ZAFI-394186 format. One record per residue (C-alpha): z negated, x, y negated; residue number from 1; residue in one letter. Coordinates in steps of 0.001 Angstrom, whole numbers, plus 500000, padded with zeros to 6 digits. Each point is the difference from the previous one (the first is absolute). Example, Ala and Ser with C-alpha at 12.3 -4.5 7.8 and 13.67 -1.06 7.14 Angstrom:
2
<<492200,512300,504500>,1,A>
<<500660,501370,496560>,2,S>
//
This chain:
714
<<500000,500000,500000>,1,X>
<<499141,502758,497598>,2,X>
<<503318,501705,500720>,3,X>
<<501852,496793,499223>,4,X>
<<498011,499442,496797>,5,X>
<<500778,503468,498738>,6,X>
<<503648,499592,500877>,7,X>
<<500235,496692,498115>,8,X>
<<498037,501318,497039>,9,X>
<<502021,503161,499741>,10,X>
<<503368,498349,500437>,11,X>
<<499383,497412,497268>,12,X>
<<497857,501906,497528>,13,X>
<<502173,502965,499201>,14,X>
<<503076,499660,497879>,15,X>
<<502396,502832,500446>,16,X>
<<500025,503700,499360>,17,X>
<<502804,502310,498986>,18,X>
<<498697,502705,502335>,19,X>
<<498291,500093,503397>,20,X>
<<496266,499428,499947>,21,X>
<<498000,500147,503196>,22,X>
<<498008,497016,501185>,23,X>
<<496638,501592,499487>,24,X>
<<500672,500549,496282>,25,X>
<<501138,496419,499607>,26,X>
<<497044,498509,501824>,27,X>
<<497468,502204,498259>,28,X>
<<501531,499135,496665>,29,X>
<<499851,496304,500805>,30,X>
<<496407,500333,501177>,31,X>
<<498999,501758,496782>,32,X>
<<501842,497673,497642>,33,X>
<<497553,498160,497701>,34,X>
<<499950,496326,499328>,35,X>
<<502552,499163,497351>,36,X>
<<498902,499404,496446>,37,X>
<<501786,499338,496693>,38,X>
<<502490,502717,500713>,39,X>
<<499155,500967,503564>,40,X>
<<503015,500921,501988>,41,X>
<<500150,500233,503762>,42,X>
<<499772,503570,501098>,43,X>
<<501545,498870,503219>,44,X>
<<503315,499189,498363>,45,X>
<<501525,503382,500611>,46,X>
<<501464,499817,503501>,47,X>
<<501740,497510,502189>,48,X>
<<499280,500998,503587>,49,X>
<<501039,498450,503236>,50,X>
<<497193,500862,502384>,51,X>
<<499661,500104,503738>,52,X>
<<496506,500595,501254>,53,X>
<<498785,500682,503479>,54,X>
<<496355,499147,500382>,55,X>
<<497736,502408,501840>,56,X>
<<496302,500163,500691>,57,X>
<<499266,501762,496762>,58,X>
<<500928,497538,497277>,59,X>
<<499817,502764,497415>,60,X>
<<503117,501495,501539>,61,X>
<<502046,496955,499016>,62,X>
<<501082,501576,496763>,63,X>
<<500822,503250,501732>,64,X>
<<502165,498107,502493>,65,X>
<<501976,498177,497320>,66,X>
<<503534,500977,499260>,67,X>
<<501853,498923,496907>,68,X>
<<503597,499156,499498>,69,X>
<<500654,500090,496283>,70,X>
<<502587,497721,498488>,71,X>
<<501464,500516,496512>,72,X>
<<497575,498737,497327>,73,X>
<<502636,497882,498295>,74,X>
<<500686,497874,503089>,75,X>
<<497080,497534,500138>,76,X>
<<499435,497603,502855>,77,X>
<<498735,496546,499211>,78,X>
<<497067,500400,502349>,79,X>
<<498933,503105,498100>,80,X>
<<499030,497636,497213>,81,X>
<<498039,497530,502084>,82,X>
<<496295,499742,499410>,83,X>
<<497954,499716,503173>,84,X>
<<496318,499996,500697>,85,X>
<<500342,503636,500984>,86,X>
<<500920,501295,496548>,87,X>
<<498944,499448,496439>,88,X>
<<503207,501285,498480>,89,X>
<<502017,497537,497922>,90,X>
<<503238,501566,498726>,91,X>
<<500675,496904,497899>,92,X>
<<496801,500730,498051>,93,X>
<<501240,503489,499213>,94,X>
<<503168,498319,498767>,95,X>
<<497918,497678,497845>,96,X>
<<498256,503046,498575>,97,X>
<<503411,501419,499148>,98,X>
<<500840,496840,498052>,99,X>
<<496674,500185,498192>,100,X>
<<500124,503653,498988>,101,X>
<<503660,499942,498961>,102,X>
<<499316,496945,497838>,103,X>
<<497150,501780,498245>,104,X>
<<501964,503218,499465>,105,X>
<<503107,498283,498649>,106,X>
<<497871,497852,497703>,107,X>
<<498089,502964,498607>,108,X>
<<503226,501961,499539>,109,X>
<<501381,497032,498029>,110,X>
<<502964,499468,502300>,111,X>
<<501812,496768,498978>,112,X>
<<499235,496755,501840>,113,X>
<<496705,501194,501539>,114,X>
<<498000,498369,497201>,115,X>
<<497316,498745,502391>,116,X>
<<499849,503030,502258>,117,X>
<<496316,500402,499172>,118,X>
<<499287,497339,502655>,119,X>
<<500573,502699,502616>,120,X>
<<496329,500873,499512>,121,X>
<<499043,496449,500951>,122,X>
<<502114,500298,503141>,123,X>
<<498081,503161,500879>,124,X>
<<496726,498126,499558>,125,X>
<<501094,497326,502471>,126,X>
<<501136,502571,502566>,127,X>
<<496691,501786,499728>,128,X>
<<498039,496776,500348>,129,X>
<<501897,499151,503181>,130,X>
<<499715,503380,501669>,131,X>
<<496369,500626,499120>,132,X>
<<498912,496514,501057>,133,X>
<<501929,500241,503257>,134,X>
<<498607,503434,500766>,135,X>
<<496404,498944,499354>,136,X>
<<500195,496809,502057>,137,X>
<<501781,501692,502899>,138,X>
<<497418,502773,500117>,139,X>
<<497155,497535,499707>,140,X>
<<501310,497915,502902>,141,X>
<<500015,503170,502094>,142,X>
<<496511,500861,498777>,143,X>
<<501327,503263,498613>,144,X>
<<499887,499540,496223>,145,X>
<<498177,502829,498307>,146,X>
<<499553,500227,496235>,147,X>
<<499898,503792,499945>,148,X>
<<503252,500218,501959>,149,X>
<<501621,497375,497767>,150,X>
<<499142,501792,496788>,151,X>
<<500847,503394,501469>,152,X>
<<503495,498747,500769>,153,X>
<<500353,498617,496494>,154,X>
<<498919,503318,498491>,155,X>
<<502391,501991,502180>,156,X>
<<502767,497533,499261>,157,X>
<<499741,499720,496224>,158,X>
<<498024,502788,498422>,159,X>
<<501869,503269,500773>,160,X>
<<503308,498837,498482>,161,X>
<<498195,498323,497112>,162,X>
<<497943,503115,499351>,163,X>
<<503129,502173,500008>,164,X>
<<501771,497662,497565>,165,X>
<<497071,499788,497602>,166,X>
<<499540,503781,500042>,167,X>
<<503685,500602,499284>,168,X>
<<499936,497460,497149>,169,X>
<<496884,501551,498512>,170,X>
<<501567,503467,500021>,171,X>
<<503243,498717,498473>,172,X>
<<498093,498162,497269>,173,X>
<<497988,503152,499305>,174,X>
<<503189,501788,498964>,175,X>
<<501855,497092,498375>,176,X>
<<497535,497652,498325>,177,X>
<<498401,499999,496602>,178,X>
<<496188,500118,500035>,179,X>
<<499805,496261,499316>,180,X>
<<502310,499111,502885>,181,X>
<<498428,502571,502312>,182,X>
<<496590,498524,499266>,183,X>
<<501245,496592,501122>,184,X>
<<501631,501559,503044>,185,X>
<<496728,501728,500900>,186,X>
<<498091,496735,499856>,187,X>
<<502517,498249,502222>,188,X>
<<499807,502939,502446>,189,X>
<<496253,499560,500391>,190,X>
<<500275,496266,500556>,191,X>
<<502973,500285,502367>,192,X>
<<498095,502434,502209>,193,X>
<<497019,497684,500284>,194,X>
<<502267,497048,500824>,195,X>
<<499436,498180,496720>,196,X>
<<503032,500704,497815>,197,X>
<<500669,496267,499789>,198,X>
<<496692,499667,498170>,199,X>
<<500826,502951,497744>,200,X>
<<503335,498548,498891>,201,X>
<<498445,496570,499549>,202,X>
<<497251,501411,497773>,203,X>
<<502568,502023,498079>,204,X>
<<502371,497098,499364>,205,X>
<<499923,498779,496437>,206,X>
<<501674,500078,496618>,207,X>
<<500204,503776,499705>,208,X>
<<500496,500682,503701>,209,X>
<<502375,502913,500528>,210,X>
<<503414,499166,501396>,211,X>
<<500595,499842,503730>,212,X>
<<502603,502746,499530>,213,X>
<<497234,502614,499612>,214,X>
<<497915,498849,502986>,215,X>
<<501252,501737,503148>,216,X>
<<497185,498528,502092>,217,X>
<<500368,496429,498784>,218,X>
<<501495,498933,503326>,219,X>
<<496842,501061,501855>,220,X>
<<498325,496792,498816>,221,X>
<<501475,498229,503026>,222,X>
<<498713,502683,502363>,223,X>
<<496518,499547,498551>,224,X>
<<500257,496264,500604>,225,X>
<<501106,500870,503525>,226,X>
<<497017,502292,500572>,227,X>
<<497592,497399,498675>,228,X>
<<501529,497447,502387>,229,X>
<<499470,502426,502892>,230,X>
<<496336,500292,499093>,231,X>
<<499337,496277,499585>,232,X>
<<502191,498142,502468>,233,X>
<<498746,501507,503278>,234,X>
<<496455,499093,498996>,235,X>
<<500994,496475,499010>,236,X>
<<502248,499397,503010>,237,X>
<<497483,501214,502577>,238,X>
<<497295,497967,498306>,239,X>
<<502202,496913,500287>,240,X>
<<500560,500592,503709>,241,X>
<<496232,500244,500498>,242,X>
<<499080,497000,497859>,243,X>
<<502642,497491,501053>,244,X>
<<502382,499200,502796>,245,X>
<<502497,498775,497429>,246,X>
<<501024,503335,498521>,247,X>
<<503466,498736,499127>,248,X>
<<498675,497048,498012>,249,X>
<<497534,502276,498213>,250,X>
<<502824,502396,499134>,251,X>
<<502085,497105,498689>,252,X>
<<497051,499023,497818>,253,X>
<<499597,503497,498595>,254,X>
<<503738,500233,499366>,255,X>
<<500015,496671,498187>,256,X>
<<497056,501002,497828>,257,X>
<<501740,503291,499263>,258,X>
<<503167,498203,498893>,259,X>
<<498035,497680,497736>,260,X>
<<498070,502923,498498>,261,X>
<<503219,501962,499405>,262,X>
<<501631,497114,498135>,263,X>
<<496836,499182,498046>,264,X>
<<499235,503562,498912>,265,X>
<<503581,500669,498929>,266,X>
<<499395,497642,497079>,267,X>
<<496805,501820,499057>,268,X>
<<500871,503665,500434>,269,X>
<<503587,500672,501103>,270,X>
<<499362,503728,500268>,271,X>
<<496981,499443,502208>,272,X>
<<501912,497537,502181>,273,X>
<<502641,502680,500499>,274,X>
<<497789,503024,500711>,275,X>
<<496799,498712,501582>,276,X>
<<499627,499634,503765>,277,X>
<<498277,496564,500119>,278,X>
<<503101,498442,498462>,279,X>
<<502386,501789,502374>,280,X>
<<497982,499461,503165>,281,X>
<<501810,496774,500836>,282,X>
<<503302,501887,500324>,283,X>
<<498591,502176,502777>,284,X>
<<498726,496878,501718>,285,X>
<<503484,498481,500036>,286,X>
<<500714,502750,502497>,287,X>
<<496669,499523,501738>,288,X>
<<500762,496335,500638>,289,X>
<<503189,500960,501832>,290,X>
<<497866,501620,502701>,291,X>
<<498447,496632,500815>,292,X>
<<503345,498183,499876>,293,X>
<<502006,502375,502171>,294,X>
<<501804,498272,502828>,295,X>
<<502990,500761,502168>,296,X>
<<502672,498373,497847>,297,X>
<<503531,499217,501072>,298,X>
<<502855,501877,498393>,299,X>
<<501231,497019,497990>,300,X>
<<496667,499109,498423>,301,X>
<<499349,503708,499462>,302,X>
<<503281,500324,498123>,303,X>
<<499154,497022,497795>,304,X>
<<496534,501309,499106>,305,X>
<<501197,503572,499555>,306,X>
<<502900,498891,497809>,307,X>
<<497672,497888,497877>,308,X>
<<497608,502924,499579>,309,X>
<<502817,502369,499083>,310,X>
<<501269,497446,497501>,311,X>
<<496597,499740,498321>,312,X>
<<499775,503772,499645>,313,X>
<<503589,500247,498788>,314,X>
<<499360,497245,497467>,315,X>
<<496972,501902,498708>,316,X>
<<501734,503385,499840>,317,X>
<<503109,498803,498196>,318,X>
<<498816,497044,497915>,319,X>
<<496452,500935,498998>,320,X>
<<499690,501985,496798>,321,X>
<<496997,502013,498864>,322,X>
<<500589,498768,496450>,323,X>
<<500251,496291,500705>,324,X>
<<498306,499298,503356>,325,X>
<<496314,499107,499891>,326,X>
<<498625,502405,502581>,327,X>
<<498178,500271,502352>,328,X>
<<498451,496526,500451>,329,X>
<<502278,497441,501637>,330,X>
<<503032,502238,499604>,331,X>
<<498500,502681,502254>,332,X>
<<499688,497459,502788>,333,X>
<<503783,499652,500221>,334,X>
<<500716,503535,501317>,335,X>
<<496704,499939,501906>,336,X>
<<501050,496868,501866>,337,X>
<<503425,501513,500574>,338,X>
<<498538,503154,501516>,339,X>
<<497661,497965,502209>,340,X>
<<502917,497963,501359>,341,X>
<<502044,503118,500691>,342,X>
<<497112,501537,501921>,343,X>
<<499346,496779,501909>,344,X>
<<503609,499654,501151>,345,X>
<<501196,503591,499937>,346,X>
<<499437,500793,503669>,347,X>
<<502614,497577,501284>,348,X>
<<502206,499253,496992>,349,X>
<<503591,501119,500292>,350,X>
<<500087,500175,496215>,351,X>
<<497427,502791,500262>,352,X>
<<502411,502371,501726>,353,X>
<<501022,501732,496712>,354,X>
<<496320,500657,499326>,355,X>
<<499710,501513,503487>,356,X>
<<502921,502352,499445>,357,X>
<<499517,503746,500013>,358,X>
<<500470,500430,496246>,359,X>
<<497619,497148,499133>,360,X>
<<497260,501239,502299>,361,X>
<<500406,503592,498812>,362,X>
<<499544,498892,496388>,363,X>
<<497100,497796,501067>,364,X>
<<498321,502899,501772>,365,X>
<<500159,501956,496753>,366,X>
<<499126,497141,497674>,367,X>
<<496523,501352,499256>,368,X>
<<501366,503389,498967>,369,X>
<<502818,498332,498058>,370,X>
<<497504,497819,498167>,371,X>
<<497735,502931,499189>,372,X>
<<502652,502281,498494>,373,X>
<<502431,497650,498256>,374,X>
<<497900,499082,496967>,375,X>
<<498761,503508,499116>,376,X>
<<503592,501262,500207>,377,X>
<<501114,497294,497581>,378,X>
<<497067,500506,497621>,379,X>
<<500289,503765,499710>,380,X>
<<503759,499799,499557>,381,X>
<<499577,497415,497235>,382,X>
<<497373,502181,498355>,383,X>
<<502302,503005,499914>,384,X>
<<503230,498297,498944>,385,X>
<<500546,499010,496395>,386,X>
<<503012,497739,500316>,387,X>
<<498591,497788,502748>,388,X>
<<501122,499355,503553>,389,X>
<<503758,499563,500447>,390,X>
<<501715,498491,503060>,391,X>
<<500946,503476,501202>,392,X>
<<496421,501215,499645>,393,X>
<<498784,496892,501823>,394,X>
<<502273,500812,502927>,395,X>
<<498612,503532,500002>,396,X>
<<496458,498651,499975>,397,X>
<<500683,497826,503025>,398,X>
<<501366,502996,501907>,399,X>
<<497053,502140,498888>,400,X>
<<497600,497275,501122>,401,X>
<<501403,499910,503521>,402,X>
<<500055,503791,500309>,403,X>
<<496444,500378,498711>,404,X>
<<498783,497128,502173>,405,X>
<<501558,501579,503074>,406,X>
<<498200,503259,499282>,407,X>
<<496704,498192,499485>,408,X>
<<500529,497998,503174>,409,X>
<<500915,502963,502204>,410,X>
<<497503,502500,498581>,411,X>
<<496963,497858,499204>,412,X>
<<500083,496371,501008>,413,X>
<<501354,500212,503547>,414,X>
<<498106,503113,501171>,415,X>
<<496679,498656,498768>,416,X>
<<500604,496488,501241>,417,X>
<<500991,500912,503541>,418,X>
<<498806,503531,500751>,419,X>
<<501008,501298,503446>,420,X>
<<496750,501914,500345>,421,X>
<<497437,498974,497361>,422,X>
<<497967,503003,498956>,423,X>
<<497296,497893,498421>,424,X>
<<497999,497088,501337>,425,X>
<<499846,496750,498083>,426,X>
<<496856,501059,498179>,427,X>
<<501290,503506,499357>,428,X>
<<503307,498760,498639>,429,X>
<<498310,497414,497783>,430,X>
<<497589,502587,498600>,431,X>
<<502848,502447,499354>,432,X>
<<501954,497308,498180>,433,X>
<<496924,499085,497992>,434,X>
<<499475,503653,499044>,435,X>
<<503589,500392,498808>,436,X>
<<499852,496751,498042>,437,X>
<<496677,500945,498442>,438,X>
<<501359,503368,498873>,439,X>
<<502902,498334,498201>,440,X>
<<497719,497329,498556>,441,X>
<<497709,502657,498516>,442,X>
<<502929,501798,498362>,443,X>
<<501592,496784,498723>,444,X>
<<496681,498697,498699>,445,X>
<<499616,503225,498037>,446,X>
<<503419,499693,498346>,447,X>
<<499326,496322,499368>,448,X>
<<496645,500678,498376>,449,X>
<<501392,502880,497928>,450,X>
<<502750,497978,498376>,451,X>
<<502910,501127,502134>,452,X>
<<499350,503772,499756>,453,X>
<<501635,500670,496662>,454,X>
<<499604,503748,500637>,455,X>
<<503206,499714,502046>,456,X>
<<502132,499844,496860>,457,X>
<<500484,502407,497058>,458,X>
<<497268,499949,497371>,459,X>
<<502398,498721,497322>,460,X>
<<500871,497007,502148>,461,X>
<<496441,499611,501277>,462,X>
<<498678,499276,496509>,463,X>
<<502646,497339,499465>,464,X>
<<499376,498216,503263>,465,X>
<<496228,499887,499671>,466,X>
<<499399,496346,499101>,467,X>
<<497372,497400,500774>,468,X>
<<502055,497105,501351>,469,X>
<<497215,497385,500241>,470,X>
<<499110,500769,496402>,471,X>
<<503626,499611,498937>,472,X>
<<500317,496731,501910>,473,X>
<<497071,498696,497986>,474,X>
<<501442,501335,496743>,475,X>
<<503292,498149,500426>,476,X>
<<498306,496622,500113>,477,X>
<<496925,500440,497825>,478,X>
<<501483,499266,496546>,479,X>
<<502366,497335,501321>,480,X>
<<497067,498214,501663>,481,X>
<<497889,500146,496844>,482,X>
<<502812,498366,498034>,483,X>
<<500486,497438,502777>,484,X>
<<496334,499043,499750>,485,X>
<<500521,498772,496426>,486,X>
<<500184,496226,499711>,487,X>
<<502702,500252,497366>,488,X>
<<500899,501432,496629>,489,X>
<<497435,500292,497224>,490,X>
<<500860,497117,497647>,491,X>
<<498250,501752,497109>,492,X>
<<502045,503190,500359>,493,X>
<<503015,500754,497833>,494,X>
<<501210,502703,502375>,495,X>
<<503289,499685,501815>,496,X>
<<499437,498034,503195>,497,X>
<<501502,501501,503180>,498,X>
<<499962,498319,503413>,499,X>
<<500592,502369,502945>,500,X>
<<501053,498334,503264>,501,X>
<<500479,501789,503296>,502,X>
<<498755,502183,502831>,503,X>
<<499026,503671,500080>,504,X>
<<503166,500833,498074>,505,X>
<<498678,497814,497203>,506,X>
<<496714,501884,500416>,507,X>
<<501914,503247,499427>,508,X>
<<501560,498509,496849>,509,X>
<<496560,498991,498746>,510,X>
<<498653,503500,500694>,511,X>
<<502949,501663,498254>,512,X>
<<499545,497833,496923>,513,X>
<<496254,500564,500034>,514,X>
<<500207,503787,500424>,515,X>
<<502551,500208,497176>,516,X>
<<497797,497976,497649>,517,X>
<<502523,497176,499762>,518,X>
<<497503,497313,501043>,519,X>
<<497435,500986,497377>,520,X>
<<501830,497919,497423>,521,X>
<<500690,497068,502316>,522,X>
<<498146,497155,501689>,523,X>
<<501015,500436,503632>,524,X>
<<499480,497639,502936>,525,X>
<<501162,500648,503574>,526,X>
<<500720,497674,502863>,527,X>
<<500121,501735,503376>,528,X>
<<502508,498844,502593>,529,X>
<<499886,502333,503002>,530,X>
<<503150,501607,501386>,531,X>
<<500071,497785,503094>,532,X>
<<500574,496976,497765>,533,X>
<<503220,501691,498814>,534,X>
<<500663,497707,497021>,535,X>
<<498553,499129,496572>,536,X>
<<501081,496376,500275>,537,X>
<<501021,497636,502793>,538,X>
<<500510,496254,499377>,539,X>
<<497476,497821,501809>,540,X>
<<502660,498341,502115>,541,X>
<<501205,503413,501227>,542,X>
<<496613,501458,500937>,543,X>
<<500287,499141,503690>,544,X>
<<503571,501266,500374>,545,X>
<<499401,503233,498121>,546,X>
<<496685,501028,501520>,547,X>
<<500629,498841,503574>,548,X>
<<503731,500624,500430>,549,X>
<<501182,502512,497370>,550,X>
<<497102,502266,499101>,551,X>
<<499759,502451,502898>,552,X>
<<496634,501254,498768>,553,X>
<<498231,496645,500105>,554,X>
<<501781,499072,503228>,555,X>
<<498204,502960,501547>,556,X>
<<496768,499236,498131>,557,X>
<<499731,496210,499818>,558,X>
<<496411,500237,498799>,559,X>
<<501425,501038,496610>,560,X>
<<502142,496899,499412>,561,X>
<<497313,497895,498355>,562,X>
<<498622,502872,497854>,563,X>
<<503556,500774,498855>,564,X>
<<500574,496408,498955>,565,X>
<<496718,500031,498073>,566,X>
<<500735,503318,498281>,567,X>
<<503487,498950,498913>,568,X>
<<498683,496720,498625>,569,X>
<<497305,501882,498077>,570,X>
<<502471,502562,498650>,571,X>
<<502382,497476,498439>,572,X>
<<497228,497944,498445>,573,X>
<<501623,498137,497148>,574,X>
<<497193,500719,497538>,575,X>
<<500360,503743,500578>,576,X>
<<503770,499857,499646>,577,X>
<<499687,497981,496787>,578,X>
<<497552,502511,498500>,579,X>
<<501805,503209,500992>,580,X>
<<502208,501994,497646>,581,X>
<<501392,502139,502803>,582,X>
<<500108,499547,503771>,583,X>
<<500326,503122,502156>,584,X>
<<501102,499349,503597>,585,X>
<<499944,502872,502498>,586,X>
<<500169,500007,503798>,587,X>
<<500976,502172,502890>,588,X>
<<503016,497736,500151>,589,X>
<<501092,499073,503523>,590,X>
<<503688,499614,500958>,591,X>
<<499417,496803,502001>,592,X>
<<498545,498284,496916>,593,X>
<<502635,501022,497439>,594,X>
<<501625,496571,499727>,595,X>
<<496641,498277,499587>,596,X>
<<498832,502558,497450>,597,X>
<<503115,499684,497857>,598,X>
<<499526,496225,499846>,599,X>
<<496219,500278,499662>,600,X>
<<500062,502398,497060>,601,X>
<<502699,497897,498369>,602,X>
<<497674,497000,500349>,603,X>
<<497096,501906,498394>,604,X>
<<502162,500694,496936>,605,X>
<<500349,496231,499514>,606,X>
<<496242,499490,500228>,607,X>
<<499039,502279,497108>,608,X>
<<501064,501083,496538>,609,X>
<<498749,503494,500746>,610,X>
<<502372,502908,500484>,611,X>
<<500321,500616,503746>,612,X>
<<500278,503590,501236>,613,X>
<<501040,500717,503584>,614,X>
<<499095,503440,501337>,615,X>
<<502200,501404,502756>,616,X>
<<498864,502059,502935>,617,X>
<<499180,503640,499337>,618,X>
<<499399,501445,503455>,619,X>
<<501596,502908,501788>,620,X>
<<500099,500100,503805>,621,X>
<<497165,502552,500155>,622,X>
<<496897,500788,497976>,623,X>
<<499646,502938,497633>,624,X>
<<497770,501719,502555>,625,X>
<<502510,499561,502818>,626,X>
<<502838,501293,497828>,627,X>
<<498063,503068,498883>,628,X>
<<498889,500730,503557>,629,X>
<<503530,499595,501332>,630,X>
<<501469,502430,497445>,631,X>
<<497083,502429,500248>,632,X>
<<500194,501097,496360>,633,X>
<<499995,498554,496488>,634,X>
<<503137,501653,498660>,635,X>
<<502978,497673,500219>,636,X>
<<497725,497135,500962>,637,X>
<<501368,497385,497580>,638,X>
<<503570,500475,501180>,639,X>
<<498881,499971,503625>,640,X>
<<498112,496741,499401>,641,X>
<<503195,498283,498854>,642,X>
<<501195,500068,503619>,643,X>
<<497186,497575,500840>,644,X>
<<501318,497159,497867>,645,X>
<<499889,496699,501836>,646,X>
<<503357,498233,500244>,647,X>
<<498346,496625,500482>,648,X>
<<498021,500474,496785>,649,X>
<<503167,500367,497962>,650,X>
<<501561,496884,501522>,651,X>
<<496956,497877,499224>,652,X>
<<499735,501373,496471>,653,X>
<<503654,499171,499335>,654,X>
<<499401,496370,501000>,655,X>
<<496842,499695,497883>,656,X>
<<501708,501461,496934>,657,X>
<<502367,497019,499825>,658,X>
<<497417,497230,499570>,659,X>
<<500802,498138,496787>,660,X>
<<497261,499612,497434>,661,X>
<<498080,503095,501135>,662,X>
<<499679,503624,498951>,663,X>
<<500447,502299,502967>,664,X>
<<498088,503281,500089>,665,X>
<<501666,502436,502373>,666,X>
<<497018,501855,501417>,667,X>
<<502278,502399,501861>,668,X>
<<500953,501403,496602>,669,X>
<<496320,500716,499487>,670,X>
<<499650,501610,503416>,671,X>
<<503386,501741,499944>,672,X>
<<501040,500542,496351>,673,X>
<<503112,501850,501156>,674,X>
<<502329,499194,502861>,675,X>
<<499182,503231,501828>,676,X>
<<496358,500354,499007>,677,X>
<<496876,497979,500821>,678,X>
<<496425,500438,498830>,679,X>
<<497690,501292,502734>,680,X>
<<497337,502004,498174>,681,X>
<<498412,499845,496568>,682,X>
<<500045,502983,497636>,683,X>
<<496748,501092,501640>,684,X>
<<501500,499839,503504>,685,X>
<<498151,496818,500911>,686,X>
<<501746,497577,502389>,687,X>
<<501433,496894,498360>,688,X>
<<500274,497802,503101>,689,X>
<<497350,500127,502726>,690,X>
<<502202,497897,502270>,691,X>
<<503648,498968,499555>,692,X>
<<499196,497131,497626>,693,X>
<<496596,500502,498319>,694,X>
<<498926,502215,497124>,695,X>
<<497084,502364,499762>,696,X>
<<497972,499884,496803>,697,X>
<<501784,503154,498828>,698,X>
<<503290,498346,500890>,699,X>
<<499123,496871,498014>,700,X>
<<499153,502153,496978>,701,X>
<<503191,502048,500371>,702,X>
<<502377,497070,500454>,703,X>
<<498062,497672,497692>,704,X>
<<501321,501612,496846>,705,X>
<<503532,499858,501412>,706,X>
<<499573,496287,500771>,707,X>
<<498767,499278,496484>,708,X>
<<503052,501841,498668>,709,X>
<<502190,497889,502286>,710,X>
<<498357,496828,498678>,711,X>
<<500544,501229,496454>,712,X>
<<499957,497201,497492>,713,X>
<<501041,497393,502521>,714,X>
//
């Protein structure tokens, strides 16, 4: 019986090899392969043997008696893909991983049509939930589940490749990044290594959050969610099996509560709903539920379910959009349900054959390495290049991603995951991994605490880049908020009355006028409308359409819709407009809102006798600090900075300049007084912009006088 079991297992588990591999290697590799996780790939999928075994008295000689007839790897047999009770390998799941990782990569690389490719992460969550749940329940039924073994396998599976990626990113950032960016990178390194980067990026999200394009470890948030699931779910699942005979019903209940919580919290804190594990847990359980529902399905019903699941994922990948789809919430359940259906039916579905093909399974086997390396490659390339990422560069990045992933897979991931002769026991390996992680954490914590190690750069540049960002964040808003707190203009004052409406760009205008002394002779009132609102005026009957269908910022953060409506109503208060002599309107104008803003500003001009000034965008694509760091010197800096002009800024400014009844102030003329020269530093070599769009106090003083000159006698 044992001989027959091994023959069946071996014949159906292994999937082709380009060279001869003896039976002992194959069987040992299969024996050592860990339970699959988010990106676990079957170590057994490297040979396709046809085995004849002659049983003898010593069952241990079975392997030695096996002989293998290797067939070409590209000629699969249908029965190679069958899942039996003798093997855990599911080639269709590797194919599903391939779909997931390719969707994520093509989305991040901004390849056309893959606007919803980010849902590949949700597909990974479902796969992980299925495989982990199945592994735990199978082991428990056999009375063999062991927590230490479970976590040891997870460590061996995930940590070595992750540790290598984080270390490489940290070293690259050390040489490339400004102190400010390297400080952020150091913080994310610490959190990623303790399995909590999702919490780090959630805490960091906010108005002045640095762009994703300078966060090479941003994608590790999903791995942290994964790790947290690994810690919690085995405890919960085993507790359920002890406390009730109705484990399936209990799991359905937890999944339902998770779905409700995810939808509810999305309207309270969209960032938290995206990053935090409690609001993603239900997606893992979509996969977990499949374990309870698995049956031997006929080919026809399998094809229907598999096709439906593939359609749901395809719909999400090609029709979702990160700018306009409210996510995660209900939207995340679409690809999650699709992945669950594909897993449920994938064993017998004829439609699954493409996902069981050699190329699909090979990509699936490497999906973890592909996921790890693709985002850092994109981020560092974007950081280095000035002109952005062209189609040709994108193609190069895709090739580089596959080459780098293959190296990571062959040199780190595969050897550590399925060692032929482990040199360390579970405890020894775990302690060694902990020691390596701790060493990197200590170093990264030091660079984080010391402001990004500014000693790495020349002293001339070091002085320029030494800023206190939290202090500057506060500075931007302080004066604007004090003016916003005023109930209205002073009726007893004879000073010119100025109403400033807008977001942090309006705050910059207020600071420039204040630092230049312009406001000393004026009665100034501000009305803050945050950037996410994207408009100074929206008619009441268009609120719902604009904020829930047009405004991509409030679509992603629905909790801001009501505050935006209130702020806009307060800003265009008729009494204020009647009392004002001048109205200054400044925003970080968004392309999607241009049509609404042209009509809205035009409407404001009809509501007041005041002179209406519209201030265009003034931002470059990088901050003064980034530009100085990139050039590495101050000579020639102004001309170098001109290469960072933002094409989108000019297009928006051109549209705003044509609004009848307004005076347009071209802020790019203030930032870049000449076509080939832009202001980066003051006369005292102080940075003007501390991020691409916001002014330092020195910058407000420096550009304030230029703005006043631009206003002139208008």
